[in-house]
C-alpha positions as CSV (number, residue, x, y, z in Angstrom):
1,M,10.8,0.6,-17.6
2,K,7.5,-1.0,-16.7
3,K,5.2,-1.9,-19.6
4,S,2.2,0.4,-20.2
5,K,-1.1,-1.4,-19.7
6,T,-4.8,-0.8,-20.7
7,I,-6.8,-1.1,-17.5
8,W,-10.6,-1.3,-17.2
9,L,-12.1,-0.1,-13.9
10,I,-15.7,-1.4,-13.6
11,Q,-17.9,0.1,-10.9
12,Q,-21.5,1.3,-11.7
13,H,-21.5,4.2,-9.2
14,S,-18.0,5.6,-9.8
15,M,-17.7,9.2,-10.9
16,P,-15.2,11.9,-11.4
17,P,-14.8,14.4,-8.5
18,E,-16.5,17.3,-10.3
19,L,-19.7,15.2,-10.6
20,G,-19.9,13.5,-7.2
21,H,-18.1,11.7,-4.4
22,F,-17.7,8.1,-5.4
23,N,-14.2,8.7,-6.6
24,R,-12.1,5.6,-5.8
25,Q,-11.9,4.4,-9.4
26,H,-11.1,7.9,-10.6
27,N,-8.4,8.3,-8.1
28,F,-6.7,5.1,-9.1
29,G,-7.1,6.0,-12.8
30,K,-5.6,9.4,-12.2
31,Y,-2.3,8.1,-10.9
32,L,-2.3,5.0,-13.2
33,K,-2.4,7.5,-16.1
34,R,0.5,9.5,-14.6
35,D,2.4,6.3,-14.5
36,G,2.0,5.8,-18.2
37,H,-0.9,3.3,-18.2
38,R,-4.1,3.7,-20.1
39,P,-7.0,3.5,-17.6
40,I,-10.7,3.8,-18.4
41,A,-13.4,3.8,-15.8
42,F,-16.8,2.4,-16.7
43,A,-19.8,3.8,-14.8
44,G,-23.6,4.0,-15.1
45,S,-25.0,7.2,-16.8
46,K,-27.4,7.8,-13.9
47,L,-25.2,9.2,-11.1
48,H,-26.0,7.6,-7.8
49,N,-27.6,9.8,-5.1
50,S,-28.0,12.7,-7.5
51,D,-30.4,14.0,-10.2
52,I,-27.7,13.9,-12.9
53,Q,-28.3,11.8,-16.0
54,M,-25.2,11.8,-18.2
55,I,-27.0,10.5,-21.3
56,N,-30.3,12.1,-22.4
57,D,-30.5,10.7,-25.9
58,N,-30.4,7.3,-27.6
59,R,-26.6,6.8,-27.2
60,K,-25.7,3.5,-25.6
61,Y,-22.6,5.0,-24.0
62,M,-20.7,8.3,-23.7
63,L,-17.0,9.0,-23.4
64,Y,-16.1,11.6,-20.9
65,K,-12.5,13.0,-21.0
66,K,-12.7,16.1,-18.8
67,A,-11.5,14.2,-15.7
68,E,-8.0,13.1,-14.9
69,C,-9.1,9.6,-15.6
70,P,-11.1,9.0,-18.8
71,F,-14.7,7.7,-18.1
72,C,-17.2,5.8,-20.2
73,F,-20.8,6.2,-19.0
74,I,-23.0,3.3,-20.0
75,K,-26.7,4.2,-20.5
76,T,-28.9,3.3,-17.6
77,C,-32.4,4.4,-16.6
78,D,-33.2,6.9,-13.9
79,Y,-34.3,5.0,-10.8
80,G,-34.8,7.5,-8.0
81,N,-35.9,5.6,-4.9
82,S,-37.4,2.7,-6.8
83,K,-35.7,-0.6,-5.8
84,K,-37.2,-2.3,-9.0
85,K,-35.7,0.4,-11.3
86,R,-32.4,0.3,-9.5
87,I,-32.1,-3.4,-10.2
88,I,-33.0,-2.7,-13.9
89,A,-30.3,0.0,-14.0
90,E,-27.8,-2.5,-12.6
91,L,-28.7,-5.0,-15.3
92,Q,-28.6,-2.3,-18.0
93,F,-25.1,-1.2,-17.0
94,H,-23.5,-4.6,-16.9
95,L,-25.3,-5.9,-20.0
96,G,-24.5,-2.6,-21.8
97,L,-20.8,-2.9,-21.1
98,Y,-20.7,-6.5,-22.2
99,K,-22.5,-5.8,-25.5
100,N,-20.3,-2.8,-26.3
101,R,-17.0,-4.3,-25.0
102,K,-15.5,-4.6,-28.5
103,K,-15.7,-0.8,-29.0
104,F,-13.0,-0.1,-26.4
105,P,-9.3,-0.9,-26.4
106,K,-8.5,-4.5,-25.5
107,P,-7.6,-4.6,-21.7
108,D,-4.5,-6.0,-20.1
109,V,-6.1,-5.8,-16.6
110,I,-9.8,-5.6,-15.6
111,L,-10.8,-4.5,-12.1
112,G,-14.4,-5.1,-11.1
113,S,-15.5,-3.5,-7.8
114,S,-18.3,-4.8,-5.6
115,S,-20.6,-4.2,-3.5
116,Y,-22.5,-4.9,-6.7
117,M,-21.3,-8.5,-7.2
118,M,-22.2,-8.3,-10.9
119,S,-19.2,-5.9,-11.5
120,A,-16.8,-8.4,-10.0
121,C,-18.3,-11.3,-11.9
122,L,-18.3,-9.4,-15.2
123,A,-14.6,-8.5,-14.6
124,I,-13.8,-12.3,-14.3
125,I,-15.9,-13.2,-17.4
126,L,-14.4,-10.5,-19.6
127,A,-10.9,-11.2,-18.4
128,K,-11.3,-14.9,-19.5
129,K,-12.5,-13.7,-22.9
130,Y,-9.5,-11.3,-23.3
131,K,-7.0,-13.7,-21.6
132,C,-6.0,-10.9,-19.3
133,K,-5.7,-10.5,-15.5
134,S,-8.9,-10.1,-13.4
135,I,-8.9,-8.2,-10.1
136,V,-11.9,-8.3,-7.8
137,E,-12.2,-5.5,-5.4
138,V,-14.4,-6.0,-2.3
139,R,-15.7,-2.8,-0.8
140,D,-18.7,-4.3,1.0
141,I,-18.8,-8.0,2.1
142,W,-21.9,-9.2,0.3
143,P,-24.1,-11.0,1.3
144,Q,-22.7,-11.0,4.9
145,S,-23.5,-7.3,5.1
146,I,-27.1,-7.9,4.1
147,V,-27.4,-10.5,6.8
148,D,-25.9,-8.2,9.5
149,F,-27.6,-4.9,8.5
150,L,-31.0,-6.1,7.3
151,G,-31.4,-9.2,9.5
152,Y,-31.8,-11.7,6.7
153,S,-31.3,-15.4,7.6
154,P,-28.3,-17.1,6.1
155,K,-30.7,-19.9,5.2
156,N,-32.8,-17.5,3.0
157,P,-32.7,-18.9,-0.6
158,I,-31.6,-15.6,-2.1
159,I,-28.8,-15.2,0.5
160,R,-27.7,-18.8,0.0
161,F,-27.5,-18.1,-3.8
162,L,-25.5,-15.0,-3.2
163,Y,-23.1,-16.9,-1.0
164,R,-22.5,-19.3,-3.9
165,V,-21.9,-16.4,-6.2
166,E,-19.5,-15.0,-3.7
167,K,-17.6,-18.3,-3.5
168,W,-17.4,-18.5,-7.3
169,M,-16.2,-14.9,-7.5
170,Y,-13.4,-15.3,-4.9
171,T,-12.3,-18.6,-6.4
172,H,-12.0,-17.5,-10.0
173,A,-10.5,-14.0,-9.6
174,D,-6.8,-13.8,-10.3
175,E,-6.4,-11.3,-7.4
176,L,-8.7,-10.2,-4.5
177,V,-8.5,-6.8,-3.0
178,F,-10.4,-6.0,0.2
179,T,-10.7,-2.4,1.3
180,M,-11.0,-3.6,4.9
181,P,-7.9,-5.1,6.5
182,G,-9.5,-8.4,7.6
183,G,-10.1,-9.8,4.2
184,K,-8.0,-12.9,4.7
185,D,-9.7,-13.6,8.1
186,Y,-13.1,-13.4,6.3
187,I,-12.0,-16.0,3.7
188,V,-10.7,-18.3,6.5
189,D,-13.7,-17.9,8.8
190,H,-16.1,-18.8,5.9
191,K,-13.9,-21.8,5.0
192,L,-13.3,-20.4,1.5
193,D,-9.6,-21.0,1.6
194,K,-7.8,-24.1,0.3
195,A,-6.8,-25.3,3.8
196,H,-10.6,-25.6,4.6
197,G,-11.5,-27.2,1.3
198,G,-12.3,-24.0,-0.6
199,G,-10.8,-22.7,-3.8
200,V,-9.1,-19.5,-2.6
201,D,-5.4,-19.3,-2.4
202,L,-4.7,-16.8,0.4
203,S,-1.6,-15.5,-1.4
204,K,-3.9,-13.7,-3.9
205,V,-5.8,-11.9,-1.1
206,H,-4.7,-8.3,-0.5
207,N,-5.7,-5.1,1.4
208,I,-5.9,-1.7,-0.2
209,N,-7.8,0.8,1.9
210,N,-10.0,3.6,0.6
211,G,-7.4,6.2,1.3
212,V,-7.4,9.9,0.5
213,D,-6.2,11.9,-2.6
214,L,-3.9,13.9,-0.5
215,E,-2.8,16.1,-3.4
216,K,-6.4,17.2,-4.0
217,F,-7.1,17.6,-0.3
218,I,-4.3,20.1,0.1
219,E,-5.4,21.9,-3.1
220,E,-9.0,22.2,-2.0
221,K,-8.1,23.3,1.5
222,E,-6.4,26.4,0.0
223,E,-8.8,27.0,-2.9
224,Y,-12.1,26.6,-1.0
225,P,-11.9,28.2,2.4
226,F,-14.9,27.4,4.7
227,Y,-16.4,29.8,7.2
228,D,-18.5,28.8,10.2
229,E,-19.2,31.0,13.1
230,D,-18.8,28.2,15.6
231,L,-15.6,27.0,14.2
232,A,-14.3,30.5,14.1
233,D,-15.1,31.2,17.8
234,P,-11.9,30.9,19.8
235,N,-13.9,30.4,23.0
236,K,-15.5,27.1,21.7
237,T,-13.9,23.7,21.6
238,C,-15.4,22.1,18.5
239,I,-15.8,18.4,17.9
240,V,-16.8,17.8,14.3
241,Y,-18.7,14.9,12.8
242,T,-19.2,14.7,9.0
243,G,-21.5,12.1,7.3
244,S,-25.0,11.0,7.0
245,V,-27.6,11.5,9.8
246,R,-29.5,8.2,9.4
247,L,-30.5,5.3,11.7
248,A,-27.5,3.3,10.5
249,N,-25.2,6.1,11.8
250,N,-26.7,6.2,15.3
251,I,-26.3,9.9,15.7
252,K,-28.5,9.7,18.8
253,Y,-25.5,8.4,20.7
254,I,-23.5,11.6,19.8
255,V,-26.5,13.6,21.2
256,Q,-26.3,11.6,24.4
257,I,-22.6,12.3,24.8
258,A,-23.1,16.0,23.9
259,E,-25.8,16.3,26.6
260,R,-23.2,15.6,29.3
261,F,-21.2,18.6,28.2
262,E,-24.3,21.0,28.2
263,G,-23.4,24.3,29.7
264,S,-19.7,24.0,28.8
265,N,-17.7,25.5,25.9
266,I,-17.5,22.1,24.2
267,Y,-19.7,21.9,21.1
268,F,-20.5,19.0,18.8
269,L,-21.0,20.1,15.2
270,I,-22.8,17.7,12.8
271,Y,-22.2,18.3,9.1
272,G,-24.5,16.2,6.9
273,N,-28.1,15.4,6.0
274,G,-30.3,12.4,6.6
275,N,-33.8,11.4,7.6
276,E,-33.1,11.6,11.3
277,V,-32.2,15.3,11.4
278,E,-35.7,16.6,12.2
279,E,-36.3,14.0,14.9
280,L,-32.9,14.6,16.6
281,T,-33.3,18.4,16.4
282,K,-36.6,18.2,18.2
283,Y,-35.1,15.9,20.8
284,C,-32.4,18.5,21.5
285,E,-35.0,21.2,21.7
286,D,-37.2,19.2,24.1
287,H,-34.2,18.3,26.3
288,Q,-32.6,21.8,26.2
289,I,-29.4,20.5,24.6
290,H,-27.8,23.6,23.0
291,N,-24.2,22.4,22.4
292,I,-24.9,20.1,19.5
293,V,-25.7,21.8,16.2
294,F,-26.9,20.2,13.0
295,K,-25.2,22.1,10.3
296,G,-26.6,20.4,7.2
297,H,-24.9,19.5,3.9
298,V,-21.6,20.9,2.9
299,E,-20.2,20.6,-0.6
300,K,-17.3,18.2,-0.8
301,E,-14.7,20.7,-1.9
302,Y,-15.1,22.6,1.4
303,I,-14.6,19.6,3.6
304,P,-10.7,19.9,3.8
305,S,-11.0,23.5,5.1
306,L,-13.8,22.6,7.4
307,L,-12.0,19.6,9.0
308,S,-8.8,21.6,9.3
309,Q,-10.5,24.1,11.5
310,A,-12.0,21.6,14.0
311,D,-10.3,21.0,17.4
312,F,-11.2,17.3,17.3
313,L,-12.8,15.0,14.7
314,L,-15.4,12.3,15.5
315,L,-15.4,8.9,13.8
316,H,-18.7,7.2,14.6
317,F,-20.9,4.5,13.0
318,D,-23.4,2.0,14.4
319,Q,-21.4,-1.1,15.1
320,T,-21.8,-4.3,13.0
321,N,-20.3,-7.7,13.2
322,V,-18.5,-7.2,9.9
323,V,-16.8,-4.1,11.2
324,E,-15.9,-5.7,14.5
325,K,-14.4,-8.8,12.9
326,Y,-12.8,-7.5,9.7
327,G,-12.2,-3.8,10.2
328,Y,-13.2,-0.7,8.3
329,S,-12.1,1.6,5.5
330,F,-14.3,4.7,5.9
331,N,-13.4,7.5,3.5
332,K,-13.9,10.1,6.3
333,F,-11.3,8.4,8.4
334,F,-8.6,9.1,5.8
335,D,-9.9,12.7,5.3
336,Y,-9.6,13.1,9.1
337,L,-6.0,11.9,9.0
338,A,-5.2,14.4,6.2
339,A,-6.6,17.2,8.4
340,G,-4.1,16.3,11.1
341,K,-6.5,16.6,14.0
342,P,-6.9,14.3,17.0
343,I,-9.6,11.7,16.3
344,I,-12.3,10.5,18.7
345,S,-13.5,7.1,17.6
346,T,-16.4,4.9,18.8
347,V,-15.7,2.2,16.2
348,G,-14.2,-0.8,17.9
349,S,-12.7,-3.6,15.8
350,R,-10.0,-6.3,15.8
351,F,-8.4,-4.0,13.2
352,E,-9.0,-0.7,15.1
353,M,-6.9,2.1,13.5
354,V,-7.2,5.2,15.7
355,E,-5.9,4.4,19.2
356,S,-3.5,1.7,17.9
357,S,-1.9,4.2,15.6
358,G,-1.6,7.0,18.2
359,V,-3.8,9.4,16.3
360,G,-6.6,9.6,18.9
361,I,-8.7,7.7,21.4
362,L,-11.2,4.8,21.2
363,C,-14.4,5.3,23.2
364,P,-17.1,2.8,23.9
365,N,-20.0,2.8,21.5
366,D,-22.7,2.1,24.1
367,D,-21.7,4.1,27.2
368,A,-22.1,7.8,26.9
369,K,-20.9,8.5,30.4
370,T,-17.6,6.8,30.0
371,A,-17.2,8.2,26.5
372,S,-17.7,11.8,27.7
373,E,-15.2,11.2,30.5
374,M,-12.6,10.0,28.0
375,I,-13.3,13.0,25.7
376,Q,-13.0,15.4,28.6
377,K,-9.6,13.9,29.6
378,L,-8.4,14.2,26.0
379,I,-9.5,17.9,25.9
380,D,-7.8,18.6,29.2
381,Q,-4.5,17.2,27.8
382,G,-4.5,19.8,25.1
383,A,-3.1,19.6,21.5
384,D,-0.6,16.8,20.9
385,E,1.9,17.7,18.1
386,K,3.1,14.1,17.9
387,C,-0.5,13.0,17.3
388,K,-0.7,15.5,14.5
389,E,2.6,14.3,13.0
390,R,1.4,10.6,13.2
391,A,-1.9,11.5,11.5
392,Q,-0.1,13.3,8.6
393,A,2.3,10.4,8.2
394,M,-0.6,8.0,8.0
395,A,-2.4,10.2,5.5
396,E,0.7,10.0,3.3
397,Q,0.8,6.2,3.7
398,Y,-2.8,6.0,2.7
399,S,-2.7,8.6,-0.1
400,F,-4.0,7.4,-3.4
401,R,-0.5,8.0,-4.9
402,N,0.9,5.3,-2.6
403,L,-2.2,3.0,-2.9
404,T,-1.9,3.1,-6.7
405,Y,1.7,1.8,-6.4
406,T,0.3,-1.1,-4.3
407,L,-2.3,-1.8,-7.0
408,E,0.2,-1.7,-9.8
409,K,2.2,-4.5,-8.1
410,L,-0.8,-6.8,-8.7
411,F,-0.6,-6.3,-12.5
């Protein structure tokens, strides 16, 4: 019988499902608790991308036990769109947890999750104090993502400092978990491994994808039926995209593909909000493109039912060097697998997961003509039961039930 452990899960923006969608730590905690462990997730009291403030009085922290994983919210300020206040909130969370650490059960394992590097660094510092195991989880490769997304020079003093923090973090963690599959390649490419004079032993580098809580997906599919007149129309072939409609998602490319199907029964349905909706809607009106519809935001609990009614699911994101080199772990990809529908992907990578796994096709991300021809061929072939079976098998493989087993092996 395995020994029960107290596990601290540190991630400022994590939250239980009933309060928002940053649920990775909750999902791990849920199954860790079922396995007899004692998890507690630490998060900031201001819930990210929402108007919810969990602590509206003078308390420094608040215990929350309504979720399947116990939470402790550390008091942070409301920051809205203010970058300055957001940095203050980050400092408040990590300093608040450090100051109040003795008020919680002594941990056996501490997992600190980046992108905020402070969470990972704090996990290492606290683990040394408690003489327990530290696990650093890398969800975004900082500062490399800042360089790729925002165009900062690697020689920028702040970026150079962050690279030094990253090196310290990777070297001193007991275990490293990358959500993307190319974590070891990243370590080697940046000469952080011992063979290149760095301090990272590659044997401690692991991959645990984002995954899907398959149990909850199936429950919500039944409990929260979703109705949409386009999805319900038997005469329409519906290709569904879910996610943000922002510049970084390059939804304009989907519009360009949809335009080539104008006048047919093939419809592209976009579920999600973002600052480009108005501009793209106007573009479609001006160019008489009627077969792409911007549906707006859909509450998370309706997503399983929505996806399960689509004919095809579209995985699309503006390409970056990090994704091309080291792979991806988009939450929506694993939701798509759980829905058991063929996937159309424009996300190329050395670690591409759609075409290589036989669950769909990989289209170019910069050639709407070729992409539309490939999509038409897929539609003409009709539904593939083997594709559905492979998708459902992958969803089981990447269910949080199985991912938690993988995490437990690191304890």
